[in-house]
N, C-alpha and C positions, 0 to 999 in steps of 0.2 A: 920216364911215363909218356906212353904214347895214346895220348887222349883221342887220336885219330882212331887208334884201332880198336879203344874201349867203345867209341861209338859206333863203329860197325858191327862188333859184336853185340850191342844192345839192339842195334836195327835188326840183325839177323835173326837173334833168338828171338824177336817178338814178331816178325814179320814171316820167315820161313823158318819156325823151328823143327819141323821135320827133316829138313836136309842139314840143319847147323848141329842138332844133337849128336848124329855119327861122326862129324868132324870135331867136336867137342870132346866126344868119348876116346879118338885116337890121338889126340895132340899130348906132347908132353907137357907137365905141369908140377908145380909144386905149391906147399901151403904159402910160403911165402911170397911166390910170386902170384899166385890167385889173389891174395890179399892187396897186394901193393900194385897190382896190374889193373886189378877190376874191382873186388869188394870194396876196400875204402874208400875208392871213387864213387861208384854209384850209390853205395850207400848212405853217403854223404848226403845226397839229393833231399830225401824226405826229412832228414834231420834239419837240415837248413831251413826248409820250408816250413817247418814246424815252429822254428825261432821266429822266422819272419811273421808268422801267422799269431803267434802267441804275444811277442813284444813290439813290433813293429806296426803291422796292419790292427791287430786286435781283433775281436769277434763282436758282432752287433751290426747294428745298421740306423740310421735315421737318427744319428747323434748318439745311439746307444754304444760305445765303443769300451770294451774291457779290454786293457792290457795286462801282462805279466811285465815287473820290471827287467829291464835288459839285463842286470846281472841273475836273476832267476832264469830268466829265457835263455841264457847262455849255459847257466848249470843244467837246466833242462836238456837243452842241445846236445851236450856233451855227454851227458848221461845215455840219453836216446842213442846217439852215435856208439858209443862203448858197449851197451849193451845189445845193439844190433851186432856189431862184429862180434861178439862171444856168442849171441844166439845163434849166428850162421854156422859157427864149429860145432857149437853143441847138436845141432841139427843133422851136420854132415856124421858126426858120431853114433847118432840115433838110425838115421839112414842106413849107415854102415852096418850097424851091429842088427837090423831088420834083415837085410839081404838074404842070408841063409833061409830066414822063415818063408820067404818068398821065391825060393828057388835061384836067387841070384849069386854074384861073387862079390865077397868083401873086399874092400879096396879105400882107405881112407881119402886118398887124393880124388878118385871118381866120385866118392861121395860129397865131398867140399864142393867138386864142380856141379854136382846136382844141384845141392842146397843153394849156391850162390846164382847160377845162370836160371835156375826155377825162380828165383826170388826177384829177379829182374824187375818183372811186370809190376810187383807191388811197390818197389822203389820208385820206379818211374812215374806211376801213377799217384805215389804218396804226395809228389809236389803239388797235386791239385788242391790239397788241404787248403791252400790260400785263396782259394776261389770260395765265397761265402757260402754258406748253408750246402747248397747240393754239391759242392766240390768232393764231399767224402763219398758220393757216389761213385765218382770216377776211381777214387781209392779202393772201394770195393769191388768194382771192375776188374782192376789191376789184380787183386788180390785173388780172385776167381779164375783170371786168365792164368796167374801163376801156378795153380792147381793143374790146370789142363798142361801147362809146361813141364810141371813134375810128371805127369801120367807118361807123357811123349819122351821124356828122358830117362825113365828109368830102365827101360829094356836095354837101351846102349850103354848107358854109363854103368850101372850094377848088372848088366846082363839078366836081369829076370826074365822069364818067359812072358811074352805079350799077355798071354791071358792072366796072369797074377799080377799084371801091372794096377788094376783098379785097386784091388784089396792093399796093396802096397802104399799105393798113393791115399788111399783112406786113412790108413793108419798113420801115416806120416801127416795128414793134415790134422789129425786131431790131435797129434801131439804139439804141431806148430801153432794151433789154435791156443792151446793152453798156456804155451810158452810166451806166445804175442800177448796174451792177456796178463801174464805176470810182469813182462815188461812195461806195458802200458799200466799196471797200478803203481810200479817203481819209480816211473816218470812222472806219473800224476801226483806223487807225494812230493815233488819239487815244483812243479808248475802250478798246481791247485787245480788240476782237473782230473776227470775220470773216464775210464774207458770200460764198457761192460758188454758181455756178449752173452744172447740169450738165444732160446730154441735149439741148442744144440742137445740132443740127448742120444748116447749110445746105449743100445738097447741089448747089445750082447757082442762078443768078439771072442775069437780063439783060432790060433792057426793063421791059414791064409784067408779067412773070412771074416767080414765085419758086418755086422746089422745094425743098420740105424734106423730112427725113427723117418719115417718117409715123408712126414710134415715138418719136421725140424730143419734149419737153415743147411745143415750138414746133408741130411737125407736130399735136400734139394740139389747139392753139389754133386752128391753122387749121381743122382740121376742125369743132371747136366752134363757129367763126364762121360756116359754111357751115350747121350745123343751127339756129344762132341765127336767122339770114336766114329760114330756111324757116318756123322757128315762129313768128317776129315777122309773117309774113303771115298765118299762120292766127289768130293771136292779134287783128289787126287785123280780119279779117272776123268774127270770132267778138263783138267789140266792135261792130260795125256792127250784127249781128245783135240784138242786146240780149237773145240767149239766154244765161241764166245757167249752165247745164249747160255750153254749150259754151264759154264764157269760162273757165269752171274748168278744163275740159280742155285747152284751148289754154294757158292759165297753166302748167298742169302741164307742158307740153310745151316751152315757154319755158324755163322753170327746169330741165327735164331737159338742155336743149341747153347752157345758161349752166354746168351743174354738170360737162356732160361726158359724160352719160349720154345714150345714143341713144333716147330716148323717157322717158316717165314710169315712174317706181321705185316700188313699193309696198313698203315696209319689211316685215319679217316679223312677224306678227301675236305679240301679247304673250305668248301661250300657247305658241307655238312658240320664241320668242327664249329664254323662261323655263326652258323645257327642259333648256338647255345647263347650267344651273348645278347643280352635284352638290349631294347631301344633307348631304356632310361634306367637310372637307378634312383628312385625317388624323385627328390627335385633335379636331380644332375640329368642332363640331356646328352646322349650320345653325340661325338664330334667328329669321330673318325672310327673306321674298322677296317681291320687287313686280315687276311689269313693266307698260310702258306704250308705247303708240305715238301719236304726235302728229304733225299736220301743219299747213303754213302756205306760202300762196302754191304750192299744188301740188307741195309738197315734203314727204315723210315720214320721220320718223326714230324707230326704236323701241329700248327699252333695257331690260334685267332687270338687276336688282341684289339681292344677298343679302349677309346679315351673317351671320358664323361667329364663334364665342367658345370658350376653353376655358380650362384652367388656366394659371396663372403671367399673368393678364390679358392674354391672347393673343387679338388681334382683327384680323380679316381681314374687308374689302369687297371681293367680287368682281363687277365689272359686265361685261356682255356688250353692246354697241352697234351697232346696224344703222344705218348712215349713209344708207340708202336713197338719197333725192335727191341728196345730197350727195355721194355717192361719187366723182363725177368729180373734186372739189375734194381729196379725201381721196388720190386716186390720185395726181394732179399734185403734191399737198404731199409725199407719200411720194416721187416720183421725184425731187424737187427739195431734199429736206431735207438739209443737210450732217450729215455724222458728227462729232460732238464729245464731249469729255469733260473735267470738272471735278473737282479733287480739292481737298478742305481737311483740317483736323486732326479734322474731325466726320464726315466722310463721303464722298460722291462724288455725281456725278449724270453720265450718259453716253446719247447715242443713237448709234445704229448699225444696219447692216443685217444681217440673220440669216437663210437659208434663202429670201430673197426678201421678207423682212418688216421693216417698220421697228420698232426696239423701242427704248423708253426706259426708263431705270431710275434710280433714284435711292435712297440709303441714307444715315439718319443714326445712327451707331454709338453715339451718346451715350446716346438715349433706343430704340434699336432699332425703328425705324420707318423705313416705306419705301413706295415705289411700283414697279411693274414692268408695263408695258404693251405690248402689241403690235397692229400693224395687220395685220390677216388679209386677204390676198388683196385689198390695196388697198380694201377695202369695210368691214369689220367691225373694232372695236376690243375688245381683251379687256384690261381691267386688273385688278389686285389690289393692294390697299393696306393699311396697318394696322401693327399693333405684334406683330411677332413676334420670334424668335431670330437669323434672319438672311435675307438676299436670296432665299437658296435656296428658303425656304418659300413667297416670293411668286411665284416662278418657277414650283414645284409647283403652286401655285393655279390658275395660269394655264394650266398643263399639265392641269390636271384636266379642262376643257373641250376637247370634241371639235374641236380645230382645224381638223382635215383635212375633217370633215365639215360645219362652219361655211363652209370656204372653198369648198366645193363649192354652196353656197347664193348665192355673189355674183352670178350672174344671175337668182337667182329674184326674181320681180317685177316684172321689166322687162319695160315694152310698148313694142315699138319703134313708132317713129313712121311 
């Protein structure tokens, strides 16, 4: 088992998929070779991360920790892993069966390559589940990128005409979502958690054309694929030109397309986002404040943070973040996030929707600590955490930020492609 080779393939399919897919399509392979040399290794990562999260780390915070027992966690991990291995093969059979419908050539080996390597992004990103709360945003981003990898790969592995790749991808995605949902339900029966999908409505489908509700998560993915295709052509041209500035701009457009934004997004300037933090929170005075804007691969994110303190050792940290280039991921995650609530003898944790915004709150009654955060306009996040008398103080801290004005800036900095 060559782990170095597996690592190189993972890196190549994620970083340079357009040049990697032609190589994948022409290299010899077998079902057993693909499973033992790649699928069984990479697919184990999210299953292992799920076990670590469920049974070792647990979910919760500020003293509220919920864990599955080790035996239950192992059972869930093994079931998740086994079902994933089966699911890849089932998806390969489906991709192969659909090939003729979209002008492609049937080949079970090529179909298995397609399913395995397109799923790589989701498997790698699935490790992020161990990150508290927002870790699932990374997992969703990985799944989205996996759809894009599938779109790029089908013309090479299944020999479908490029103009039919979008329809081929859309139908495959619908089936993959349903199958993943079933796997989630089966694993949930073992570990005691559940996964739900929402907002996906297929309005019609026949032949090589699929129509979906443009406001649904699947509709947003379809639009994202179209933007990514256009941005990908611009990126190719920029790379061939050797113009560094053009390459940076094209990378920004590509990341904007993949994140669901219609163009590059410039996050709020540090001084602009810092202005949302008040001088005081009731009797708590602001003791420090900072703000910064960072960017990588054409994406920008900015954040402002302030510390407040007062009598009785009360302390609050208030943060305002502009997700900038990642706002599309935030919007899709907010649309698909399940509402849930957990309670223990120490406190509670819950996620729910209020006024069109996704809200997360948790409270530990033993040491009077907690966290309250809101995703505003599917673009900004406002979070208050610390030691106070009750959760209402944290809610008031968030409310001290002008959320209406903040939401009005959700399209600020968007440069349409």
